[in-house]
C-alpha positions in Angstrom: 0.0 0.0 0.0 1.3 3.4 -0.9 0.8 6.6 1.1 0.3 10.0 -0.5 2.3 13.0 0.6 -0.4 14.1 2.9 -0.9 10.6 4.5 1.2 9.5 7.6 1.7 6.1 9.0 0.5 5.5 12.6 4.1 5.5 13.9 4.8 8.9 12.2 1.5 10.3 13.7 2.5 9.2 17.2 5.9 10.6 16.7 4.5 14.0 15.7 2.1 14.0 18.6 5.1 13.5 20.9 6.9 16.6 19.5 6.5 20.3 19.9 4.8 22.3 17.2 4.8 26.0 16.4 1.5 26.4 18.2 2.4 27.5 21.8 -1.1 26.8 23.3 -1.1 23.2 21.8 2.4 22.6 23.3 1.3 23.7 26.8 -1.8 21.4 26.6 0.4 18.4 25.5 2.8 18.9 28.4 -0.1 19.3 30.8 -1.7 16.1 29.5 1.7 14.3 29.8 1.8 15.3 33.5 -1.8 14.1 34.0 -3.1 17.7 34.5 -1.4 17.9 37.9 -2.4 21.0 39.9 1.1 21.8 41.1 2.2 22.5 37.5 2.7 26.3 37.2 2.2 27.9 33.8 3.5 31.5 33.6 3.1 33.6 30.5 5.4 36.4 29.7 4.8 39.0 26.9 7.8 41.0 25.9 8.5 43.0 22.8 5.5 41.5 21.0 6.9 38.0 21.7 5.1 35.4 23.8 7.0 33.2 26.2 5.7 30.5 28.7 7.5 29.1 31.8 6.4 25.6 33.0 7.6 24.1 36.3 6.3 22.1 39.3 5.8 24.4 42.2 6.7 21.5 44.6 10.0 20.7 42.9 11.7 24.0 42.2 13.6 26.4 44.4 12.1 29.9 43.9 15.3 31.7 44.5 17.0 29.9 41.7 14.0 30.2 39.5 14.0 34.0 39.8 17.8 34.4 39.7 18.6 32.3 36.7 15.4 32.4 34.7 12.9 35.1 35.4 15.2 38.0 36.1 17.4 37.4 33.0 14.2 37.3 30.9 13.1 40.7 32.1 16.6 42.2 32.0 17.3 41.3 28.4 16.2 43.5 25.5 14.9 40.6 23.4 14.4 36.9 23.6 17.3 36.0 21.2 19.6 35.5 24.2 17.9 32.1 24.8 19.7 30.6 21.9 23.1 31.8 23.4 22.6 30.3 26.8 23.9 26.8 27.7 20.5 25.3 28.2 19.4 21.8 27.5 17.0 21.7 24.6 14.5 19.2 23.3 11.5 19.0 21.0 10.1 15.9 22.6 7.1 16.2 24.9 8.2 13.2 27.0 11.7 14.6 27.5 10.4 18.0 28.6 7.8 16.4 30.9 10.3 14.2 32.6 12.7 17.1 33.2 9.9 19.1 34.8 9.3 16.2 37.2 13.1 16.3 38.0 12.9 19.9 39.0 13.6 21.7 35.8 12.0 24.9 34.4 10.9 24.5 30.8 10.8 27.7 28.6 8.5 27.5 25.5 8.5 30.2 22.7 5.7 30.9 20.2 6.6 29.7 16.7 9.5 27.6 18.1 9.6 23.8 17.9 12.2 23.5 20.7 11.8 23.8 24.5 14.6 25.2 26.7 15.3 23.5 30.1 17.2 24.8 33.1 17.6 22.9 36.4 16.2 24.9 39.4 15.4 22.0 41.6 15.0 22.3 45.3 17.5 19.8 46.7 16.4 20.1 50.3 17.9 17.5 52.6 19.5 17.0 56.0 23.0 18.2 56.6 26.1 16.0 56.6 26.5 14.4 60.1 28.1 11.4 61.7 26.3 8.1 61.1 24.6 6.7 64.2 25.0 3.1 63.0 28.8 3.2 62.5 30.5 5.4 65.0 34.2 5.5 65.6 36.7 7.3 67.9 39.6 8.7 65.9 38.3 8.7 62.3 36.3 11.1 60.2 32.8 12.1 61.5 31.0 12.8 58.3 28.5 10.4 56.7 26.5 9.9 53.6 23.1 11.5 53.2 20.1 11.0 51.0 21.4 13.2 48.1 23.1 11.3 45.3 25.3 14.2 44.2 26.4 15.0 47.8 27.4 11.4 48.3 29.5 11.3 45.1 31.1 14.6 46.2 32.1 13.1 49.5 33.9 10.3 47.6 35.5 12.7 45.2 36.8 14.9 48.0 38.7 11.8 49.3 39.8 10.4 45.9 41.0 13.5 43.9 41.9 11.4 40.9 40.9 11.6 37.3 40.5 7.8 37.2 37.4 8.0 39.5 34.5 7.1 37.2 30.8 7.5 37.7 28.1 5.7 35.6 24.4 6.3 36.0 21.4 4.0 35.7 17.7 4.7 36.0 15.7 1.9 37.6 12.0 1.6 38.3 9.3 2.2 35.8 7.2 4.2 38.3 9.9 5.7 40.5 12.7 6.3 37.9 15.3 6.0 40.7 18.8 7.2 39.8 21.6 4.8 40.7 25.3 5.6 40.4 28.1 3.1 40.0 31.4 4.5 41.3 34.8 2.9 40.8 38.4 3.7 40.0 38.9 2.8 36.3 42.6 2.1 36.7 42.0 -0.4 39.5 38.6 -2.1 39.1 38.6 -5.4 37.2 36.9 -4.8 33.9 35.1 -8.1 33.9 33.7 -7.3 37.4 32.5 -3.9 36.2 30.8 -5.4 33.2 29.1 -8.1 35.3 27.7 -5.5 37.7 26.5 -3.3 34.8 24.8 -6.3 33.2 23.0 -7.2 36.5 21.8 -3.6 37.1 20.8 -3.0 33.4 18.7 -6.2 33.4 16.5 -5.1 36.4 12.9 -4.7 35.5 10.8 -3.4 38.4 8.2 -0.8 39.1 10.0 0.7 42.1 13.4 1.0 43.6 13.5 2.9 46.9 16.7 1.8 48.8 20.0 0.0 48.6 18.3 -3.0 50.3 16.0 -3.4 47.2 19.0 -3.2 44.9 21.0 -5.7 47.0 18.3 -8.3 46.7 18.0 -7.8 43.0 21.7 -8.3 42.2 23.2 -10.6 44.8 24.4 -14.1 43.9 22.6 -16.1 46.6 19.5 -14.3 48.0 18.7 -17.3 50.2 21.9 -17.2 52.2 21.8 -15.8 55.8 25.0 -14.0 55.1 25.0 -10.5 53.5 26.9 -10.5 50.2 26.8 -6.7 49.9 28.4 -4.4 52.5 26.2 -1.3 53.2 27.9 1.6 54.8 27.2 5.2 55.7 30.9 6.1 56.1 32.6 7.9 53.2 36.1 6.9 54.6 35.1 3.2 54.6 33.7 3.4 51.1 36.8 5.2 49.9 39.1 2.5 51.3 37.2 -0.2 49.4 37.4 1.9 46.1 41.1 2.1 46.5 41.2 -1.8 46.8 39.5 -2.0 43.4 36.0 -2.6 44.6 32.8 -0.8 43.3 30.4 1.4 45.2 26.7 1.5 44.3 24.7 4.6 45.4 20.9 4.9 45.2 19.4 8.3 45.1 17.4 8.9 48.3 19.3 6.4 50.4 22.1 7.2 52.9 23.6 3.7 52.5 26.3 3.0 49.9 26.7 -0.6 48.8 30.2 -2.0 48.3 30.7 -5.0 46.0 32.3 -7.5 45.9 32.9 -8.1 49.6 34.3 -10.8 51.8 33.1 -12.2 55.2 36.0 -10.7 57.1 35.3 -7.2 55.8 32.2 -7.1 58.0 34.4 -7.4 61.1 36.8 -4.7 60.0 36.3 -1.1 61.4 37.8 2.2 60.3 39.3 2.6 63.8 41.5 -0.4 63.1 43.6 1.9 60.9 43.3 4.9 63.1 44.9 3.1 66.1 48.3 1.6 66.2 48.5 -1.7 64.5 48.8 -3.8 67.7 45.7 -2.2 69.2 43.7 -2.6 65.9 44.7 -6.2 65.6 43.7 -7.0 69.2 40.2 -5.6 68.7 39.8 -7.3 65.3 40.6 -10.7 66.7 38.0 -10.1 69.4 35.4 -9.3 66.7 36.1 -12.4 64.7 36.0 -14.5 67.8 32.6 -12.9 68.7 31.1 -14.4 65.6 31.8 -17.9 66.9 30.5 -16.9 70.4 27.2 -15.5 69.0 26.5 -18.6 67.0 27.6 -21.4 69.4 27.6 -20.2 73.1 23.9 -20.9 73.9 24.2 -24.2 72.0 27.3 -25.1 74.1 25.4 -24.4 77.3 22.4 -26.6 76.1 24.7 -29.4 75.1 26.5 -29.4 78.5 23.4 -29.2 80.6 21.6 -31.9 78.5 24.4 -34.4 77.6 27.9 -33.5 78.7 27.7 -32.2 82.3 30.9 -34.2 83.1 33.1 -31.5 81.3 32.4 -29.0 84.1 34.1 -28.8 87.5 32.0 -30.0 90.4 31.6 -26.5 91.9 30.2 -24.9 88.6 28.1 -28.0 87.9 26.5 -27.9 91.3 25.7 -24.2 90.9 24.0 -24.8 87.5 22.1 -27.8 88.8 20.7 -25.8 91.7 19.6 -23.0 89.4 17.9 -25.5 87.1 16.1 -27.4 89.9 12.9 -25.4 89.9 12.8 -24.5 86.2 10.1 -26.5 84.5 11.3 -26.0 80.9 13.9 -27.7 78.9 17.2 -25.7 78.3 16.3 -25.4 74.6 12.9 -23.7 75.5 14.7 -21.4 77.9 17.2 -20.4 75.3 14.6 -19.9 72.6 12.4 -17.8 74.8 15.3 -15.5 76.0 16.6 -15.0 72.5 13.2 -14.0 71.3 12.7 -11.7 74.3 16.1 -10.2 73.4 15.0 -9.5 69.8 11.7 -8.0 71.0 13.6 -5.6 73.4 16.0 -4.7 70.6 13.2 -4.0 68.1 11.3 -2.0 70.7 14.3 0.2 71.6 14.9 0.9 67.9 11.3 1.8 67.0 10.5 3.9 70.0 11.6 7.5 70.6 15.0 7.8 72.4 13.8 8.7 75.9 11.3 5.8 75.9 13.8 3.4 74.3 16.2 4.0 77.2 13.5 3.2 79.7 12.7 0.0 77.8 16.3 -1.0 78.0 16.4 -0.6 81.8 13.1 -2.4 82.2 14.1 -5.2 80.0 17.6 -5.6 81.5 16.7 -5.3 85.2 13.0 -5.8 85.9 12.1 -8.5 83.3 15.5 -10.3 83.8 15.1 -10.4 87.6 11.4 -11.3 87.5 11.8 -14.3 85.3 14.6 -15.7 87.4 12.7 -15.2 90.7 9.6 -16.8 89.1 11.8 -19.8 88.2 11.0 -19.6 84.5 14.6 -19.2 83.5 17.8 -20.0 85.3 20.5 -17.5 86.3 23.1 -19.1 84.1 20.9 -18.9 81.0 20.5 -15.1 81.6 24.3 -14.8 81.7 24.7 -16.9 78.6 22.1 -15.0 76.5 23.4 -11.6 77.7 27.0 -12.6 76.7 25.7 -13.9 73.3 23.9 -10.6 72.7 27.0 -8.6 73.5 29.1 -10.7 71.1 26.6 -10.2 68.3 26.6 -6.5 68.8 30.4 -6.3 68.4 30.1 -6.6 64.6 30.7 -3.1 63.0 28.0 -3.9 60.4 24.8 -4.6 62.2 23.5 -7.0 59.5 26.2 -9.5 60.2 25.5 -9.5 63.9 21.8 -10.2 63.2 22.8 -13.1 60.9 24.9 -14.6 63.7 22.0 -14.5 66.1 19.7 -16.1 63.6 22.2 -18.9 62.9 22.2 -19.5 66.7 18.7 -21.0 66.5 19.4 -24.1 64.3 22.7 -24.6 66.2 20.7 -24.7 69.5 18.3 -27.3 68.0 21.2 -29.5 66.9 22.9 -29.2 70.3 19.7 -30.2 72.1 19.4 -33.3 69.9 23.0 -34.5 69.4 25.0 -32.5 72.0 28.6 -31.5 71.0 28.3 -33.5 67.8 25.4 -31.4 66.7 27.3 -28.2 67.4 30.3 -29.5 65.3 28.0 -30.6 62.5 26.2 -27.2 62.5 29.5 -25.3 62.4 30.8 -27.5 59.6 27.7 -26.8 57.5 28.0 -23.1 58.2 31.7 -22.9 57.2 31.1 -25.2 54.2 28.4 -22.7 53.1 30.8 -19.8 53.6 33.5 -21.5 51.6 31.1 -22.1 48.7 29.4 -18.7 48.8 30.4 -16.0 46.2 29.9 -12.3 46.0 29.6 -11.3 42.3 31.6 -14.3 41.3 34.4 -13.6 43.8 35.1 -15.9 46.8 33.2 -14.8 49.9 35.5 -16.5 52.4 38.7 -15.3 50.9 41.6 -15.4 52.0 40.7 -18.6 53.8 38.9 -20.4 51.0 40.7 -20.2 48.6 43.8 -19.8 50.9 45.8 -16.7 50.0 48.8 -16.2 52.3 49.5 -12.7 51.1 46.1 -11.4 52.1 46.2 -12.6 55.7 48.1 -9.5 56.7 44.9 -7.6 56.8 42.3 -10.2 57.8 42.5 -11.6 61.4 45.1 -9.0 62.3 46.3 -5.8 60.8 50.0 -5.5 60.1 51.7 -2.0 60.2 50.5 0.3 57.5 53.8 0.3 55.6 53.6 -3.5 55.4 50.2 -3.3 53.5 52.0 -2.8 50.2 49.7 -5.0 48.2 45.9 -4.8 47.7 43.6 -7.6 48.6 43.2 -10.1 45.7 39.5 -11.0 46.2 38.3 -8.3 43.8 41.1 -9.0 41.3 42.3 -5.4 40.9 44.3 -4.4 37.9 47.2 -3.2 40.1 48.0 -5.4 43.1 51.0 -3.4 44.4 50.5 0.0 46.1 53.1 2.6 45.5 55.1 4.4 48.2 54.1 2.0 51.0 57.6 1.8 52.6 59.6 3.7 55.2 62.3 5.2 53.0 63.5 7.5 55.7 64.5 4.4 57.8 66.7 3.1 55.0 68.3 6.6 54.5 69.2 6.7 58.1 71.5 3.7 57.6 
């Protein structure tokens, strides 16, 4: 079938309907329809020198000071409207492009008898000021933290890595929310195959909404059914910077103060910025305690259950007598005691998090003193079980990243069940399964339990302990960075003295 010159195909008609025409009134109506006739769309007409001009913007998305300083005042100060073509403004003739920019906080300028619209960003980027994160506090390190602004978070990283190799790539995810996601990495360090793999996973996401880094984590992680987090979420710019300098990649979601680091290893969750701010002996001491706390959080209640149920002979007579006396009037099995106290602990923790600060402090005192004393005096739980559960809770809270501490407490439940059925053999079996899972687990194709599995001797110097800073002359190999050796990590002055 042939079309005459005056006949257009359906595709061409739709394309024309999505573009500006010389009719200003029709253009305004099209943009208004594209924005569903929203009532916060402001349409301001300006007549100057027999020329007609219209400003369109969302009253709820623009900052009025910027609007008047950069758009309105220059329009009235100029002698004619030809200056618009000389300004460095974004231009487009597509209705969809102009409408989306208005939603982003742009002001769109339309001229009569002009098939192009001019766009200038005057968005109101109100947000909280930069402050220290409450979830990752330290003593000697920096006290600034990420906020909900994407551009501010990237700026915090660029202030610490003043290098032309720092690269930022943007993605838009969510058909309804159109959430902006930034992938930040150092191009000369990050493994290209890793970069391409992450880009492939993010680009293939098809969802209606994306509101936080937690949503993104679930969509791109290797094993979503694992109890262990495979993405490290941090609010600390110094922590994120250190991982970027190791060849890793940071993912930033607009509207979220958490920055995701990938790939990551198990031992990274037990490393804190203060490890590098203290002397290496002190930092190593606290790191060993943190790693040991993981075993304690998983197995201590199970060990108590196994001893009381099957292996009481391993205890000295004095301690055994004390435990037996405390258990004499308790009607429940040790497993039931442990489960009840662990659940009560989680309830108290959740209540203290959700309630306002003054009330949360009261809940902590009531839970720790009143409830704890009352259940013991009522012979519902033994004194020893209170001590064991309290010590377990403290061990789980030692983890610098809260998500790993929560995972350790959750893994304590199946370990307690195994201990109540098989005793010490059940605990060993549970720990074997956990560590087998850790050895098998991967984070974006990289070994999660590195440098233990696979064993890499050169990476042990910054795992369980931290050697002196000048000894850390190579980067961790888990992310396979392009450059393994770090430059200038030696005490040259010491050699010159000799």
